[in-house]
N, C-alpha and C positions, 0 to 999 in steps of 0.2 A: 735061322737064316736059310734053311734048306728050301722053304716054300718059295723063296725069291730067286732060286737058282736059274730059272728060265729067263729072267730079265737081263737086260744089258748091264754090263759091269758098271758103267757110269751111274745108271739109275740106282743100282744096289748101294753104291757108295753114298749117294745123296740121301737115301732112306736111312742109312746107318748114321750119317751126320745129324739128321733131324731127330732121331731117337735119342742119341747121346745128348744133344742140346736140351731136349725136354727133360731128361733125367737130371742134368746138372742144374737147370732152373728150379726144379722141384726141391732138390737138396738145399739150394741157397735160400729159397723162401722159408723152408722149415727152420733152418739155422737162424735166420733173421728174426722170425717170430718168437723164437725161444729167448731172444735177448731183450725183448720189449718189456717195459714196466707192467705190472699187473693191471693198473688202472687203464692202460692203453689197450690191453688185450680184451678187456671187458666192454670196450666201447661199441662192440657189435650188438650189445643189448640196448633196448630202448632207454632213454635218459631217465624216465620216471622210475623204472626198475632199478637202475643204478643208484638213484637217490635213496631209495628204500634200503638197499643193501648197505650203503654207506652209513645211514642213520642207525641201522641195527648194529653195525659194527662199533660205532662210536658210543651209542647209548643203549646197551642191552637192557631188556626188560628186567627190572629188579625182582629178585626172588631170594628167599631164605631157605636153605636146605636144612632139614631137621636131622640132627646128628643121630638120633635114635632110630628114625624110620627111613632116612635117606630121601624122603619125599620133599617136593618143592612147595613152599608156602608162598603164595603170590601176594601181591599188594592188595588184591581184593579180599583175600583171606584175612590179612592183617587188619584191613579196614572193618571187616565184619566183626572180628574179635574185639576191636576197639569200641565199636558201637554197642556190642553186647555188654561190655564192661561199663560203658557210660550209662546205659539204661539201668544197670544193677545198682550203681551208686546213686542215681537219681531216685530210684525206689527207696533206697536206704534213707535218704534225707526226708522223703515224703513220709515214710513210716515213723521216723523220729518225731517229726512235727505233730503227726496225729497222736502218737503215744504220749507226748508231753502234754498236749491239750487234754487228753483223757485223764491222765494222772493228776493234773492240776485241779480238775473237777473233784477228784477223790480227796485230795489232801486239804482243800479249802484255802482260805486266805492266810497270809502270814505277815508279820510286822515289818514290812520294808516297802518303800515307795519307788515307783518306776522312775520318777524324776531324779531321786537320789542316785539310782543306778546310772542314769544318763550323765549326771554331774560328776560322779566319782569313778565310774568304771568304763565309760564310753571313750574309745579312741577312733580316729577316722583317717581315711585317705580321701582328701578333697578331690583329687584327680579322678577317682573311680566312684565317689559317693558310697564308699564302703564303710559301714559303721560296725565296730568290733567291741563286744564286751570282753575286756581283758581281765582274766582271773589269775591271781598268783598261783603258781605250781600247776597251771593247766596251759602251758605253752605261752606264757606272758612275754618272755624275752624274745621268743621266736616271732610272735605276732607283731610286736612293736618294731622289730627289725624289718619285717616285710612291709609294714605300713610306711616306715621312713623311706624305704626304697621306692615304693609306689608313688610317693610324693616328691621324688627327685633328690633325695639325700644321696650324694655320690661318694661319701667317704669310703675308701676301700675297706676299712674295718670300723664297724660301729662297736666300740668296746663295751659301753654300758648304755643301752637305749632307755634305761630308766632315769638317767641323769636329767637334771633340769634343762640342759642344753637341747636334748632331743625330745624330752617328754612334752614340752610346751608346743612343739611343732605338730604333734598329732593328737593331743588331748582335746576332746570334743568341747569341753566346757571353756577352753581358752580360744579355740578356733571358731566357735559358733556363738552367736548371740543367744540369750535365754529363749527367745521365740524360735530360733532355728534349732536349738537343742531339743525343745519340746516337739518340734515337727519331725525331727529325726527318729522319734519313737514310733511314729506311725506312717511316715511318708512312703508311698508305694515306689517312689523313685530311688529310695535308699535301699541298699542291701545290708541286712543286719545279720551278724554272725556271732556265735558264742561257742565256747569249748567246755565240755564236761569231762570229768575224769573219775575213776572209781574212788570213792571217798577214802577208803583205807589205804590205797596206793598213794593218794595225794598227801595224806598225813605222814607217811613214811618219807616221801620226797621232801616235804617241808623240814622234817627232822634231819634228814641227811644234809640238805643244803644250808639251812640256817643254823644248825647246831652241830655241824661237822660230824654227823653220825653219833652224836652224844659225847664227842671228845672235847667240845668247846662250848660250854653253856654260856649264854649271854646274861651276865649277872645284872645288867641294867633291866632285863625283862623278867628274869627268873631268880628266885631265892633257892639256889641249888643247895641241897642238904649234904652232898658228898664233899668231903674235904679236898679231894683231888680235882674238883671242878667238873667232873663228868656228869652226864645226865642220861641215865638209862632210859630206854624207850617207854617202859611202863610208867616211870615217873613223869616223863614228858606228857603222856596222855592224862595223867592225874592233874598236872598243872594246867593243861588245856581246859579240863573240866572245871577246875577252880576258877579260871579266868571267866569262863562262861557263866558261872553262878554269880560272879561279882558284876559283870558288865553286860550280860545278855549276848544274844547271837550277833547283833550288829556291832558290839564292842570287841569282838574277837579279833586277833591279829589277822591281817589279810591273807597270810600264807596258809591258814587253816580255817578261815571263816567259811561256813557252808556256801557254796556258790549259788544255791537256790536263793540266797538273800543278796548275793552280789549282783547277779544278772537278771533277777526278777523274771524268770522264764514263764511264769503264769500271768504276768501282766504285760509282757512285750512279745509280740509275734516275731520270732526269729525266722529268717528265710533258710538259714543253714545252721544246724546244730552239729558241731564237730564233736568227736570223742577222741581223747588222747590215744586210745588204743587203736584207732584207725586213722590217725592224723595224716600220715603221708598220702594215703589214698584220697581222703576227703579234700586235702589241699590240691592235689593234682586235678581233681574234678573241678574245683572252684576256679583254678587258674585258667582252665579251658573255657568254662562257661562265661566268665567275666573278661577273658583275654588279658589276664594280668601278666604282662610281658616282663615286668621287673622282678617278679617273684622268682627266687632261686630255688628250684625244686630240690627237695631233700635236705634243705637247711634246717638243722635242729640245734638250738643253742641252749646253754646252761643245763645240759643233761648230766655232766660230771659222772659218767659211768653209773647212771641211776639204777640201783638195785631194785627199785620199786616196779620195774617193768614186769609185766605178766604176773605170774603167781609167786614170784620170789619175795614180794613184800610180806607174805604170810609168815616168813621166818621171824619177823619182828614182833608178831603177836603171840608167839609161842608162850612167853612167860607173863603175859598180861593177865591180871586177876579177872575172873569172870564178872565180878560186879563192875569193874572199870569198863570191860568190854560192853556190857549192857548199856551203860550210860553213853558210851561213844556211839553205839548203834542208834540210840534215841536222839542224840544231838544231831546226827547226820541222816536221820530217817527220811526227811524230804528229799535230800539228794539221792538217796537210794531209790526211792519210789518214783520220783518224777523222771529220772533218767534210766530207769530199768536196770539198775545195778543190783546184783545179788550179793548177799552175805555168804561167804564160803561155808560150805557144809561143815568143815572141820571146826570152824569158830562157833557156828550155831550149836554144834554138839557140845562144845566146851561150856557154853553158858547154860545149857540144859542139864548137864551133869552136875 
């Protein structure tokens, strides 16, 4: 105030009053602004900018943080990984088709008709024009359940898709006329699928499922020599061979009949050849390609803690005599060759010794 000392007293008081008033107004304005809601204080920004801010807050860009590296995996990264996976499975199916064609030329003809395959083993979804060669002990229960769902069966639980109640809904020979069934063998509008499985693992699965791992022999089918009613695995294989000698390949029980005679892969061009060992991945790809909305991913039925998975089935062949093994390999030779399955080295060594 010293620089205003020369001014009249009245003027000094007026200046003082103006300064105090300005200071009070500034304080009041600051206090009022602090009480405003956030969205009001941001209205000084252009409306378009505000819209972007609000959208980002409500819908942040999705990302996955890797626990091991701490890096962000964007939606673009996930899409690229999915596309890489899709192409790899696409190549897998293409390689299987080419391999089957080449192997069929090597093995030559076999005594089974493609029309019999269509009549006995084809099941279908009319809604998707999907034709399936269903083979026992190669995902048969799972496939039938999927086909029923695809064609609108809404029962919450399909207890036994093999029962007549359900079987007739999807069996191709019932749902199609003879001419339509013949057309399903070659029509480009139909999608044909089959499933293969390692022959030795399939034999073990059939033994586990139908003979309760040897603890319950079906006397109507077998003349069990053990008084306690059990059926050891080596004896089971001997009886399979005995049945083959009496009835031939086509007369074998469906649970262990070679699927090269069930699905006629050398006479029918399948669009997709599944393998039980890669079933989940194969099915995931097919559901995406055909947009099979009703298929429940990961559904696997009738597995019953299947010990035949992976290499565990080898335990069952440990006590099988070499001569029986040789005959089994010969019986399923076409299945081994056509679908590129190898005989485990330990069993090859056993028959060579």
